[in-house]
Backbone as CSV, one residue per row, in Angstrom:
resi,resn,N_x,N_y,N_z,CA_x,CA_y,CA_z,C_x,C_y,C_z
1,GLN,-52.544,-22.236,-12.196,-52.804,-21.350,-11.017,-53.795,-21.081,-10.644
2,LYS,-54.086,-21.183,-9.086,-55.652,-20.760,-8.936,-55.169,-19.768,-7.404
3,ASN,-56.333,-18.822,-7.851,-56.462,-17.775,-6.772,-57.530,-17.310,-6.540
4,LYS,-57.797,-17.008,-5.528,-59.412,-16.473,-5.012,-59.424,-14.930,-4.664
5,ILE,-59.731,-14.116,-5.537,-59.811,-12.645,-5.096,-60.952,-12.532,-4.017
6,ASN,-60.450,-11.890,-2.725,-61.169,-11.222,-1.620,-62.248,-10.474,-2.012
7,ASN,-63.241,-10.299,-1.291,-64.578,-9.491,-1.398,-64.983,-9.101,-3.026
8,PHE,-64.501,-10.070,-3.799,-64.846,-10.255,-4.781,-66.084,-9.094,-5.192
9,ARG,-66.886,-9.213,-4.520,-68.378,-8.494,-4.902,-68.268,-6.950,-4.538
10,SER,-67.595,-6.673,-3.958,-67.292,-5.416,-3.675,-66.241,-4.820,-4.334
11,LEU,-65.447,-5.560,-4.899,-64.685,-5.159,-6.105,-65.422,-5.235,-7.403
12,ALA,-65.984,-5.909,-7.857,-66.867,-5.893,-8.898,-67.796,-4.433,-8.914
13,LYS,-67.903,-3.959,-7.669,-68.999,-2.707,-7.704,-67.923,-1.694,-8.243
14,LYS,-66.610,-1.814,-7.341,-65.797,-0.694,-7.399,-65.250,-0.483,-8.787
15,VAL,-65.203,-1.455,-9.769,-64.280,-1.853,-11.197,-65.526,-1.660,-12.477
16,ASN,-66.791,-1.321,-11.684,-68.113,-1.490,-12.764,-67.981,-2.745,-13.702
17,LEU,-68.024,-3.330,-12.718,-68.062,-4.828,-13.574,-69.584,-5.512,-13.086
18,PRO,-70.426,-5.695,-14.361,-71.762,-5.687,-14.311,-72.085,-6.906,-13.722
19,LEU,-72.351,-7.110,-12.885,-72.587,-8.301,-11.945,-74.062,-8.811,-12.229
20,LEU,-74.924,-7.615,-12.458,-76.542,-8.166,-12.231,-76.385,-9.083,-13.829
21,GLU,-75.614,-8.259,-14.907,-76.050,-8.773,-16.035,-75.363,-10.149,-16.249
22,LEU,-74.262,-10.408,-15.484,-73.306,-11.569,-15.739,-74.036,-12.656,-14.809
23,ASN,-74.485,-12.139,-13.769,-75.349,-13.310,-13.387,-76.464,-13.782,-13.899
24,ILE,-77.127,-12.882,-14.568,-78.434,-13.744,-15.524,-77.874,-14.524,-16.470
25,ILE,-76.367,-13.948,-17.206,-76.011,-15.001,-18.233,-75.652,-16.595,-17.078
26,ALA,-74.634,-16.110,-16.376,-74.549,-17.475,-15.966,-75.184,-18.293,-15.363
27,GLU,-76.497,-17.684,-14.809,-77.288,-18.782,-14.179,-77.828,-19.420,-15.274
28,SER,-78.282,-18.729,-16.720,-78.926,-19.172,-17.704,-78.083,-20.443,-18.223
29,ILE,-76.653,-20.542,-18.426,-76.019,-21.145,-18.740,-75.626,-22.314,-17.596
30,SER,-76.191,-22.405,-16.640,-75.506,-23.272,-15.468,-76.587,-24.111,-15.444
31,LYS,-78.040,-23.635,-15.743,-79.162,-24.409,-16.107,-78.813,-25.543,-17.334
32,GLY,-78.068,-25.102,-17.984,-77.668,-26.109,-19.298,-76.369,-26.849,-19.019
33,GLY,-75.708,-26.759,-17.584,-74.812,-27.422,-17.414,-73.360,-27.255,-17.324
34,GLY,-73.546,-25.696,-17.841,-72.172,-25.272,-18.277,-72.184,-24.603,-17.130
35,ASN,-70.506,-23.885,-17.352,-69.835,-22.624,-16.626,-69.404,-21.454,-17.210
36,LEU,-69.322,-20.560,-16.602,-68.939,-19.360,-17.146,-67.949,-18.711,-16.595
37,LYS,-66.768,-18.061,-17.523,-65.784,-17.203,-16.888,-65.587,-15.953,-17.533
38,ILE,-65.477,-14.860,-16.779,-64.446,-13.699,-17.825,-63.168,-14.103,-17.777
39,VAL,-62.782,-13.323,-19.115,-61.512,-13.605,-19.849,-60.817,-12.550,-20.336
40,GLY,-59.697,-12.593,-20.368,-59.059,-11.272,-21.459,-59.173,-10.117,-20.697
41,GLY,-59.121,-9.009,-21.012,-59.117,-7.615,-20.594,-59.799,-7.203,-19.373
42,SER,-61.167,-8.019,-19.404,-61.984,-7.444,-17.835,-61.463,-8.394,-16.943
43,ALA,-60.955,-9.514,-17.034,-60.452,-10.384,-16.101,-58.654,-9.678,-15.719
44,ARG,-58.145,-9.096,-16.485,-56.864,-8.173,-16.234,-57.478,-6.989,-15.390
45,ASP,-58.304,-6.583,-15.711,-58.750,-4.925,-15.094,-59.135,-5.542,-13.368
46,ILE,-59.931,-6.880,-13.493,-60.074,-7.174,-11.991,-59.029,-6.937,-11.069
47,VAL,-58.183,-8.080,-11.898,-57.269,-8.673,-10.950,-56.290,-7.152,-10.563
48,LEU,-56.153,-6.316,-11.688,-55.610,-4.897,-11.434,-56.170,-4.004,-10.362
49,LYS,-57.593,-4.115,-10.214,-58.566,-3.446,-9.592,-58.703,-2.136,-10.425
50,LYS,-58.826,-2.118,-12.040,-58.922,-1.121,-12.393,-60.111,-1.135,-12.757
51,LYS,-60.760,-0.160,-13.238,-61.990,0.267,-13.837,-62.308,-0.555,-15.023
52,ILE,-63.542,-1.520,-15.247,-63.299,-2.357,-16.506,-63.265,-1.669,-18.000
53,SER,-62.563,-2.068,-18.437,-62.173,-0.956,-19.940,-63.002,-1.398,-20.844
54,SER,-63.467,-2.336,-20.754,-64.294,-2.664,-22.526,-65.325,-3.356,-21.820
55,ASP,-66.309,-4.103,-22.703,-67.513,-4.854,-22.226,-66.761,-6.285,-21.975
56,PRO,-67.512,-7.027,-21.268,-66.460,-8.589,-20.380,-66.714,-9.082,-21.774
57,ASP,-65.440,-9.833,-22.080,-65.472,-11.015,-22.941,-65.619,-12.470,-21.585
58,LEU,-66.417,-13.472,-22.309,-66.584,-14.404,-21.388,-66.683,-15.672,-22.326
59,VAL,-66.411,-16.865,-21.373,-66.434,-18.026,-21.993,-66.818,-19.140,-21.314
60,SER,-67.579,-19.871,-22.063,-68.158,-21.165,-21.275,-67.716,-22.429,-21.866
61,ASP,-67.747,-23.737,-21.141,-67.365,-24.700,-21.490,-68.455,-25.497,-22.172
62,LEU,-69.563,-24.966,-22.431,-70.898,-25.333,-23.121,-70.482,-24.949,-24.866
63,MET,-70.542,-25.702,-25.775,-70.417,-25.986,-27.165,-71.272,-24.479,-27.468
64,ILE,-71.325,-23.731,-28.365,-72.158,-22.659,-28.511,-73.323,-22.588,-28.840
65,GLN,-73.781,-23.977,-29.721,-75.144,-24.244,-29.836,-75.741,-24.765,-28.696
66,ASP,-75.221,-25.063,-27.879,-75.828,-25.437,-26.430,-76.016,-23.714,-25.245
67,ILE,-75.280,-23.044,-25.751,-75.242,-21.321,-25.141,-76.191,-20.885,-25.579
68,ILE,-76.768,-21.137,-26.751,-77.936,-20.265,-27.633,-79.639,-21.049,-27.342
69,LYS,-79.199,-22.338,-27.033,-80.027,-22.864,-26.526,-80.872,-22.478,-24.771
70,CYS,-79.323,-22.362,-24.097,-79.767,-21.738,-22.669,-80.384,-20.242,-23.117
71,LEU,-79.664,-19.671,-23.917,-80.244,-17.857,-23.958,-81.479,-18.018,-24.520
72,ARG,-82.050,-18.571,-25.169,-83.237,-18.988,-26.044,-84.359,-19.307,-24.885
73,LYS,-84.536,-20.155,-24.070,-85.109,-20.557,-22.936,-85.044,-19.595,-22.271
74,ASP,-84.225,-18.733,-21.940,-84.211,-17.485,-20.723,-85.144,-16.324,-21.760
75,ASN,-84.627,-16.290,-22.752,-85.221,-14.976,-23.600,-84.413,-14.249,-23.283
76,ILE,-83.101,-14.475,-23.712,-81.690,-13.440,-23.610,-81.286,-13.251,-25.143
77,LYS,-81.354,-11.829,-25.099,-81.043,-11.526,-26.484,-79.625,-11.708,-27.040
78,TYR,-79.811,-12.383,-28.435,-78.240,-12.564,-28.843,-77.951,-12.076,-30.466
79,ALA,-76.660,-12.432,-30.614,-76.474,-11.968,-32.330,-75.343,-13.257,-32.310
80,LYS,-75.256,-13.960,-33.318,-74.408,-14.699,-34.096,-73.537,-14.185,-34.611
81,THR,-72.805,-13.240,-34.035,-71.534,-12.127,-34.407,-70.710,-13.088,-35.082
82,GLY,-69.604,-14.087,-34.826,-68.969,-14.857,-35.085,-69.040,-16.365,-34.683
83,PHE,-70.297,-16.678,-35.450,-70.834,-17.947,-34.547,-69.507,-19.347,-35.085
84,LYS,-69.528,-18.923,-36.630,-68.434,-20.096,-37.073,-67.004,-20.531,-36.400
85,TYR,-67.265,-19.361,-35.492,-65.508,-19.199,-34.414,-65.947,-19.725,-33.152
86,GLY,-67.273,-20.235,-32.718,-67.863,-20.322,-31.513,-68.002,-19.289,-30.764
87,CYS,-68.477,-18.181,-31.293,-68.877,-16.736,-30.658,-70.064,-16.077,-31.292
88,ILE,-70.844,-15.651,-30.021,-71.862,-14.914,-30.360,-71.835,-13.360,-29.370
89,THR,-72.817,-12.696,-29.777,-72.668,-11.246,-28.787,-74.342,-11.540,-27.721
90,ILE,-74.037,-11.096,-26.749,-75.234,-11.326,-25.676,-75.778,-9.922,-25.469
91,PHE,-76.901,-9.446,-25.545,-77.633,-7.870,-25.178,-78.324,-7.827,-23.667
92,ILE,-78.056,-7.614,-23.012,-78.820,-7.524,-21.868,-78.419,-5.983,-21.001
93,ASN,-79.506,-5.298,-20.964,-79.483,-4.145,-20.398,-78.299,-3.114,-21.109
94,ASN,-78.698,-3.085,-22.404,-77.541,-1.842,-23.192,-76.042,-2.375,-23.201
95,ILE,-75.898,-3.346,-22.773,-74.247,-4.038,-21.885,-74.416,-5.457,-23.656
96,LEU,-72.963,-5.287,-24.019,-72.605,-6.286,-24.918,-71.835,-6.679,-24.238
97,PHE,-72.005,-8.697,-24.461,-70.986,-9.438,-24.002,-70.974,-10.482,-25.026
98,GLU,-69.430,-10.603,-25.378,-68.934,-11.282,-26.435,-68.771,-12.746,-25.376
99,ILE,-69.341,-13.830,-26.310,-69.286,-14.839,-25.297,-68.716,-16.075,-26.457
100,THR,-67.674,-16.822,-26.134,-67.402,-17.967,-26.817,-66.985,-19.234,-25.965
101,SER,-67.236,-20.620,-26.639,-66.915,-21.486,-26.185,-65.580,-21.799,-26.156
102,LEU,-65.343,-22.631,-25.262,-63.925,-23.347,-25.420,-63.415,-23.937,-26.479
103,ARG,-62.238,-23.460,-27.178,-61.540,-23.742,-28.352,-60.105,-23.888,-28.385
104,ARG,-60.022,-24.810,-29.336,-58.747,-24.888,-29.734,-58.457,-24.667,-31.337
105,ASP,-57.558,-23.577,-31.983,-57.383,-23.352,-32.682,-56.575,-24.486,-33.882
106,ILE,-56.946,-25.253,-34.909,-56.495,-26.346,-35.667,-55.816,-25.853,-36.646
107,GLU,-56.211,-24.516,-37.361,-55.637,-24.586,-39.032,-55.504,-22.677,-38.794
108,GLN,-54.488,-22.086,-38.802,-54.424,-20.838,-38.943,-54.360,-20.236,-40.008
109,ASP,-55.287,-18.810,-40.520,-55.466,-18.051,-41.588,-54.834,-16.764,-41.473
110,GLY,-54.024,-16.100,-40.997,-54.383,-14.717,-40.532,-55.076,-14.660,-39.432
111,ARG,-56.227,-13.912,-39.719,-56.940,-13.938,-38.712,-57.951,-14.496,-38.341
112,TRP,-58.485,-14.917,-39.530,-59.283,-16.122,-39.447,-59.278,-17.492,-39.395
113,THR,-59.321,-18.844,-38.205,-58.685,-19.444,-37.870,-59.725,-20.741,-37.777
114,LYS,-59.583,-21.676,-38.187,-60.563,-23.159,-38.297,-60.413,-23.678,-36.691
115,ILE,-61.502,-23.421,-36.007,-61.479,-24.197,-34.649,-62.447,-25.464,-34.497
116,LYS,-61.484,-25.972,-33.077,-62.253,-27.247,-32.748,-62.631,-27.102,-31.247
117,HIS,-63.936,-27.434,-30.776,-64.472,-26.941,-29.410,-63.599,-28.338,-28.353
118,THR,-63.538,-27.652,-27.363,-62.968,-28.428,-25.919,-63.651,-28.352,-25.180
119,LYS,-63.868,-29.068,-23.943,-64.070,-29.051,-23.031,-62.707,-28.792,-21.801
120,ASP,-61.483,-28.283,-22.461,-60.386,-28.323,-21.580,-59.615,-26.573,-21.566
121,TRP,-60.276,-26.149,-20.311,-60.007,-24.535,-20.193,-58.632,-24.328,-20.232
122,LEU,-57.098,-25.018,-19.992,-55.964,-25.158,-20.427,-55.708,-25.180,-21.980
123,GLU,-56.509,-25.910,-22.580,-56.208,-25.966,-24.071,-56.719,-24.449,-24.830
124,ASP,-58.215,-23.554,-24.320,-58.601,-23.035,-24.684,-57.273,-21.643,-24.018
125,ALA,-56.556,-22.112,-22.960,-55.676,-20.362,-22.817,-54.556,-20.775,-23.813
126,LEU,-54.244,-21.912,-23.967,-52.986,-21.911,-25.005,-53.215,-21.306,-26.107
127,ARG,-54.387,-21.092,-26.836,-54.610,-20.741,-28.334,-54.789,-19.316,-27.771
128,ARG,-54.661,-18.661,-26.682,-54.671,-17.013,-26.723,-53.492,-16.304,-27.094
129,ASP,-53.241,-15.014,-27.243,-52.041,-14.840,-27.763,-50.712,-14.238,-26.734
130,PHE,-51.491,-13.780,-25.652,-50.698,-13.206,-24.174,-50.776,-14.088,-23.009
131,SER,-49.906,-14.222,-22.422,-50.380,-14.812,-21.147,-51.213,-13.826,-20.093
132,ILE,-51.574,-12.512,-20.619,-51.943,-11.348,-19.796,-53.513,-11.937,-20.191
133,ASN,-53.628,-12.469,-21.252,-55.170,-12.462,-22.228,-55.375,-13.842,-21.880
134,ALA,-54.471,-14.480,-20.730,-54.871,-16.148,-20.576,-55.341,-16.222,-19.004
135,ILE,-56.073,-15.025,-18.458,-56.382,-15.094,-17.416,-57.986,-15.476,-17.222
136,TYR,-58.566,-16.274,-16.308,-59.763,-16.545,-16.390,-60.261,-16.451,-15.059
137,CYS,-61.680,-15.944,-15.056,-62.037,-15.164,-13.372,-63.677,-15.792,-13.434
138,ASP,-63.796,-16.362,-12.532,-65.574,-16.850,-12.203,-66.380,-15.520,-11.622
139,LEU,-67.857,-16.043,-11.312,-68.173,-14.720,-10.951,-68.018,-14.842,-9.197
140,ASN,-67.137,-15.804,-8.670,-67.188,-15.653,-7.287,-65.827,-15.103,-6.826
141,GLY,-64.905,-14.618,-7.836,-63.888,-14.219,-8.016,-62.314,-15.505,-7.968
142,ASN,-62.942,-16.508,-8.378,-61.958,-17.347,-8.325,-61.273,-17.293,-9.687
143,ILE,-60.092,-17.696,-9.648,-59.084,-17.170,-10.701,-58.718,-18.140,-11.132
144,PHE,-58.350,-18.513,-12.645,-58.017,-19.731,-12.933,-56.981,-18.951,-14.036
145,ASP,-55.477,-18.889,-13.646,-54.332,-18.333,-14.337,-53.199,-19.910,-14.801
146,PRO,-53.597,-20.222,-15.693,-52.908,-21.776,-15.850,-51.257,-21.067,-16.665
147,LEU,-51.055,-20.137,-17.369,-50.018,-19.623,-17.586,-49.303,-18.345,-17.266
148,LEU,-49.675,-17.958,-15.822,-49.325,-17.250,-15.117,-48.902,-16.149,-15.801
149,GLY,-50.113,-15.669,-15.988,-50.325,-14.042,-16.661,-50.335,-13.464,-15.204
150,ILE,-50.965,-13.332,-14.114,-50.793,-12.459,-12.982,-49.347,-12.059,-12.684
151,LYS,-48.832,-13.461,-12.552,-47.213,-13.115,-12.170,-46.398,-12.196,-13.528
152,ASP,-47.038,-11.957,-14.793,-46.313,-11.668,-16.062,-47.145,-9.799,-15.600
153,LEU,-47.950,-9.841,-15.244,-48.719,-8.218,-14.945,-47.688,-8.082,-14.028
154,LYS,-47.782,-8.707,-12.845,-46.969,-7.929,-12.149,-45.356,-7.825,-12.114
155,ASN,-44.980,-8.169,-12.638,-43.490,-8.076,-13.416,-43.625,-7.216,-14.520
156,LYS,-44.402,-6.758,-15.109,-44.512,-5.899,-15.931,-44.058,-6.507,-17.276
157,LYS,-44.480,-7.760,-17.587,-44.104,-8.512,-18.756,-45.201,-8.571,-19.547
158,VAL,-45.314,-8.334,-21.066,-46.134,-8.877,-21.931,-45.140,-10.285,-22.632
159,LYS,-45.526,-11.385,-22.307,-45.542,-12.655,-23.270,-46.174,-13.075,-23.665
160,PHE,-45.663,-13.468,-24.971,-46.599,-14.427,-26.273,-46.689,-15.884,-25.485
161,ILE,-47.811,-16.563,-25.834,-47.664,-17.461,-25.626,-47.098,-18.806,-26.389
162,GLY,-46.302,-19.366,-26.171,-45.672,-20.452,-27.368,-44.705,-19.560,-27.676
163,ASP,-44.358,-19.925,-29.359,-43.599,-19.475,-29.770,-43.640,-17.682,-30.450
164,CYS,-43.233,-17.172,-30.084,-43.515,-15.621,-30.556,-43.591,-15.393,-32.203
165,ASN,-42.880,-16.199,-32.825,-42.315,-15.996,-33.937,-43.819,-16.514,-35.152
166,LYS,-43.663,-17.802,-34.150,-45.020,-18.481,-34.836,-46.339,-17.983,-34.282
167,ARG,-46.927,-17.589,-33.634,-47.784,-16.740,-32.787,-48.343,-15.456,-34.179
168,ILE,-46.951,-14.669,-34.061,-47.409,-13.218,-35.181,-47.449,-13.765,-36.554
169,GLU,-47.024,-15.079,-37.173,-47.247,-15.435,-38.019,-48.793,-16.022,-38.519
170,GLU,-48.691,-16.489,-37.245,-50.700,-17.132,-37.161,-51.464,-15.431,-37.452
171,ASP,-51.040,-14.256,-36.984,-52.135,-13.516,-36.991,-50.849,-12.439,-36.624
172,TYR,-51.000,-11.257,-37.570,-49.592,-10.054,-37.695,-50.538,-9.043,-36.849
173,LEU,-51.584,-9.099,-36.442,-52.079,-8.099,-35.765,-51.874,-8.194,-34.394
174,ARG,-50.996,-9.166,-34.214,-50.338,-9.540,-32.631,-49.494,-8.392,-32.249
175,ILE,-48.561,-8.114,-33.543,-47.254,-7.350,-33.562,-48.067,-6.026,-32.616
176,LEU,-49.102,-5.552,-33.387,-49.763,-4.222,-32.814,-50.235,-4.441,-31.177
177,ARG,-51.153,-5.527,-31.414,-51.421,-5.673,-30.154,-50.217,-5.781,-28.731
178,PHE,-48.974,-6.165,-28.841,-48.035,-6.685,-28.532,-47.153,-5.228,-28.086
179,PHE,-47.320,-4.204,-28.927,-46.984,-3.045,-28.739,-47.730,-2.284,-27.766
180,ARG,-49.326,-2.146,-28.125,-50.243,-1.658,-27.242,-50.135,-2.022,-25.636
181,PHE,-50.154,-3.479,-25.478,-50.098,-4.004,-24.079,-48.662,-3.756,-23.628
182,SER,-47.953,-3.649,-24.183,-46.549,-3.366,-23.753,-46.874,-1.717,-23.304
183,LEU,-46.960,-0.794,-24.285,-47.598,0.455,-23.737,-48.151,0.762,-22.140
184,ILE,-49.202,-0.285,-22.343,-49.974,-0.166,-21.127,-49.121,-0.975,-19.967
185,TYR,-48.981,-1.939,-20.036,-48.356,-3.280,-18.682,-47.277,-2.954,-18.509
186,SER,-46.419,-2.340,-19.771,-44.495,-2.589,-18.992,-44.273,-1.258,-18.366
């Protein structure tokens, strides 16, 4: 499902989304032929028009090695915080941004999983825990919501993606996340 947030730039300022820094990252990734989207909590906050509650999580369709090449060319600082999981942390103006490559989980082992990179945004969405965490927003306010997380937000539902028993067995921390999100959004 695709939507567009009207007046995205003014909303971004209102909810404290660090657009200047996000544009620096997006421009760097774009030079390498990639796309950048905000995902998870910050995307949820934008949709709900709430103050951004955490450092924005980002996702790109470039492989993490290619993201690093882009950042190096533009002298953008980063750390390989979760490199083997396709994740790094970017530092700009004292703001942290976690960025991951699009990926799918191929073998779960509690909190740690083996991943495979993908170019498919839907595949990335399907690996996430809840539909409300599979909402993506680009820097023009275009929303990609393949699992209808916005509908679930409006209906005050926290829904697992896929079979909830299986998703909990993959990572028992999801039980706590379910209760936390239910308290906030239900």
